[in-house]
VOGU-3710 file (C-alpha; in Angstrom, 3 decimals, decimal comma):
1> mssytvdrfd> -3,868/-30,266/1,796  -0,343/-29,700/0,484  1,830/-32,777/0,004  4,931/-30,919/1,140  6,208/-28,753/3,942  8,451/-25,712/3,528  11,523/-25,124/5,659  14,070/-22,315/5,689  17,812/-22,918/5,541  20,268/-20,130/6,343
11> hdgltmlvrr> 23,986/-20,411/5,706  26,803/-17,932/5,190  24,419/-14,991/4,834  22,208/-16,755/2,276  18,643/-18,018/2,661  17,144/-20,955/0,832  13,653/-22,446/1,077  13,205/-26,204/0,942  10,070/-28,091/-0,025  10,067/-31,484/1,652
21> yargegsdta> 7,843/-34,155/0,142  7,463/-37,034/2,602  6,630/-40,544/1,506  2,885/-40,879/1,097  0,307/-43,601/0,786  1,125/-46,317/-1,690  4,850/-46,102/-0,994  6,834/-49,012/-2,358  8,566/-51,473/-0,055  12,078/-50,989/-1,432
31> spltfllvhg> 14,670/-49,098/0,571  13,641/-45,439/0,549  15,701/-43,056/-1,552  16,544/-39,389/-1,095  16,173/-36,917/-3,966  17,550/-33,372/-4,103  15,982/-31,312/-6,912  17,726/-28,133/-8,079  15,972/-25,708/-10,444  17,343/-23,450/-13,164
41> igvspdyfsr> 17,800/-19,707/-13,533  14,770/-17,456/-13,026  12,416/-20,168/-11,819  11,433/-22,030/-8,636  10,563/-25,612/-7,594  7,047/-25,122/-8,999  7,966/-26,848/-12,240  9,205/-29,845/-10,231  5,781/-30,431/-8,654  4,696/-33,255/-10,951
51> lseqlrphgi> 8,072/-34,976/-10,751  8,155/-34,626/-6,964  4,757/-36,297/-6,671  5,977/-39,162/-8,856  9,120/-39,639/-6,785  7,801/-39,277/-3,247  6,309/-42,810/-2,966  9,901/-44,015/-3,320  11,579/-41,786/-0,738  11,941/-38,235/0,512
61> vyavelpgfg> 12,095/-35,412/-2,030  13,784/-32,095/-1,276  13,017/-29,455/-3,918  15,054/-26,361/-3,107  14,277/-22,721/-3,854  17,612/-21,017/-4,417  18,484/-17,554/-3,027  16,903/-14,734/-5,031  14,455/-16,958/-6,884  10,820/-17,695/-6,109
71> atprpdralg> 9,964/-16,401/-2,640  13,503/-16,379/-1,217  15,224/-13,123/-0,147  17,435/-11,469/-2,731  21,155/-11,707/-1,867  23,138/-8,480/-1,705  25,729/-9,821/-4,141  25,907/-11,836/-7,313  26,290/-15,572/-6,745  28,324/-17,961/-8,829
81> iedfaallia> 27,568/-21,610/-9,514  30,201/-22,406/-6,891  28,256/-20,379/-4,289  25,031/-22,263/-4,965  26,898/-25,578/-4,828  28,542/-24,697/-1,512  25,157/-23,744/-0,057  23,585/-27,033/-1,124  26,512/-29,075/0,158  26,135/-27,345/3,528
91> fsevwnldnp> 22,395/-28,057/3,479  23,004/-31,727/2,680  25,463/-32,027/5,553  23,373/-30,160/8,133  20,244/-32,104/7,220  22,160/-35,414/7,049  20,970/-36,320/3,577  21,953/-39,928/2,923  23,460/-40,352/-0,554  20,851/-38,133/-2,260
101> vlvghsmgtq> 20,176/-38,467/-5,959  21,272/-35,049/-7,234  18,782/-33,902/-9,887  19,447/-30,640/-11,706  17,541/-28,919/-14,483  18,994/-26,280/-16,833  21,318/-24,115/-14,681  20,657/-26,642/-11,929  22,702/-29,176/-13,913  25,730/-26,952/-13,433
111> ivtemavrkp> 25,073/-26,701/-9,704  24,696/-30,446/-9,076  27,769/-31,122/-11,224  29,796/-28,712/-9,099  28,429/-30,315/-5,927  29,411/-33,803/-7,037  32,874/-32,712/-8,184  33,586/-30,772/-4,986  32,337/-33,516/-2,677  32,338/-36,914/-4,395
121> alsdrvvlmg> 31,315/-38,693/-1,193  28,042/-36,754/-1,118  26,315/-38,803/-3,826  26,993/-41,556/-6,317  24,031/-40,695/-8,565  23,569/-37,500/-10,603  20,801/-36,590/-13,066  21,285/-33,760/-15,592  18,107/-32,566/-17,364  18,149/-29,980/-20,154
131> svvdpqaptp> 21,805/-29,124/-19,575  23,219/-25,687/-20,359  25,043/-23,891/-21,916  25,497/-25,316/-25,416  28,635/-23,622/-26,849  26,770/-23,145/-30,138  24,617/-20,525/-28,360  26,841/-19,069/-25,603  25,383/-15,530/-25,495  22,331/-14,015/-23,777
141> fgqgfrlfrd> 20,754/-13,504/-27,211  21,474/-17,086/-28,246  19,983/-18,539/-25,097  17,040/-16,129/-25,202  16,198/-17,106/-28,764  16,333/-20,796/-27,880  14,068/-20,220/-24,889  11,601/-18,429/-27,144  11,625/-21,394/-29,524  11,089/-23,693/-26,565
151> mlveppsanw> 7,981/-21,771/-25,496  6,406/-22,620/-28,844  6,584/-26,363/-28,161  5,970/-26,483/-24,398  2,480/-27,200/-23,011  0,654/-24,050/-21,817  0,858/-25,229/-18,206  4,674/-25,298/-18,339  4,848/-21,866/-19,968  2,541/-20,429/-17,311
161> ivlmdylrcg> 4,658/-21,775/-14,439  7,887/-20,469/-15,962  6,374/-17,082/-16,835  5,058/-16,544/-13,308  8,436/-17,480/-11,870  10,253/-15,106/-14,224  7,973/-12,287/-13,124  8,695/-13,035/-9,462  12,418/-13,211/-10,124  12,478/-9,959/-12,085
171> prwyltelpa> 14,937/-8,908/-14,793  17,509/-7,418/-12,412  18,315/-10,609/-10,507  17,974/-12,739/-13,641  20,527/-10,602/-15,481  22,737/-10,502/-12,396  22,957/-14,289/-12,360  23,016/-14,896/-16,121  26,813/-14,397/-16,518  27,484/-17,130/-13,943
181> mltypleerl> 25,419/-19,590/-15,974  26,906/-18,547/-19,310  30,512/-18,844/-18,150  30,423/-21,986/-16,009  32,872/-24,513/-17,572  30,571/-27,540/-17,573  32,593/-29,398/-20,199  35,704/-29,065/-18,041  33,988/-30,252/-14,868  32,081/-33,272/-16,191
191> pllqaytlvv> 35,173/-35,472/-16,760  35,867/-35,087/-13,023  32,524/-36,610/-12,040  32,819/-39,895/-10,175  29,057/-40,335/-9,839  27,041/-42,477/-12,223  25,242/-39,867/-14,323  21,971/-39,833/-16,272  21,757/-37,178/-19,012  18,120/-36,407/-19,905
201> rgardpvapa> 16,629/-34,133/-22,529  13,268/-33,693/-24,176  13,508/-34,789/-27,800  12,129/-31,382/-28,868  14,356/-29,290/-26,596  16,049/-26,443/-28,544  17,972/-25,289/-25,458  19,788/-28,607/-25,008  20,075/-30,097/-28,519  20,815/-33,772/-29,087
211> ewserlaelv> 24,413/-33,208/-30,182  25,156/-31,198/-27,033  23,600/-33,785/-24,719  25,480/-36,567/-26,473  28,708/-34,622/-26,036  28,038/-34,217/-22,313  27,340/-37,930/-21,855  30,613/-38,721/-23,599  32,517/-36,482/-21,181  31,241/-38,231/-18,046
221> prsvrldvpk> 33,222/-41,359/-17,094  30,038/-43,293/-16,232  26,906/-42,117/-17,994  23,695/-43,051/-19,762  21,586/-40,759/-21,920  17,817/-40,558/-22,326  15,844/-38,588/-24,941  12,173/-38,299/-23,984  9,802/-38,245/-26,978  7,453/-35,250/-27,421
231> aahvvqhraa> 8,925/-33,348/-24,453  10,975/-30,142/-24,678  13,144/-28,209/-22,204  10,817/-28,555/-19,197  10,884/-32,303/-19,694  10,146/-33,096/-16,044  6,774/-31,317/-16,304  5,578/-32,650/-19,657  6,759/-36,221/-19,048  6,960/-36,570/-15,269
241> pvvaaaildh> 6,123/-40,327/-15,143  8,755/-41,152/-17,771  11,429/-39,001/-16,158  10,625/-40,329/-12,672  10,848/-43,939/-13,872  14,227/-43,232/-15,474  15,512/-41,567/-12,296  14,366/-44,515/-10,182  16,015/-47,020/-12,520  19,162/-44,922/-12,430
251> arssvvdpgl> 19,144/-44,643/-8,630  18,713/-48,369/-8,068  20,855/-49,750/-10,856  24,175/-51,469/-10,226  27,272/-50,208/-11,997  29,277/-53,379/-12,536  32,427/-51,988/-14,150  33,472/-48,543/-12,885  35,498/-48,028/-16,049  32,573/-48,494/-18,410
261> hfrgdrer> 30,729/-45,732/-20,228  26,997/-46,331/-20,148  25,813/-44,305/-23,087  22,960/-44,567/-25,512  19,417/-43,419/-26,113  16,617/-44,943/-24,109  12,919/-44,645/-24,785  9,989/-45,723/-22,683
//
């Protein structure tokens, strides 16, 4: 029996699917949290499955399937990061999500950043995993080469999930959306974040190198950075328990001084 249900959300001519993981047996007794998981370009929530299972004892997990990806209908126009963010803000409002922890991976980090900047009251906790796009590799070729290198260090199960999702997405929609990812000004938007932000990367991730992740953490007014040993770009699949524990700590931690920068490497 599946541990999640799938709902459809329609807004402004766009359709999104939402996997809802309800709290299961063995749930902790702390106040339940809400998690909103946003995937990257070309893929679907499939690579969030392990992380979702780790998080759901602690609250409700919403893993979205963005328009044009996975099994969702293909939009009749190219969408920018701002369009995805507006869709997810509308979803959060219609579904009355209570201070969700915004978790983005790869291109999803751009989307949750834009959400939090556009609507600061939506959430006070953001998680950026495998952030893109490093300005040292700003072209389709540069990103493609880094993704190829990443495949060489990912576990076969992660590569299989991503490959199947890429095949479902198809090259046309992937290439349609690629310019939006490559041109989104993440470095300009991060200093505007009011949310307490966790920047996560796999220690072997060639897509989001250490220097780039450190730079991003420095740009956020309130941030902490975590490098996960042995993991690569799909860090939430390879090291789901570690990433989930970090997200939970982040969600429940108190930020004493709003002017402080919480930066530094953490290992578990």
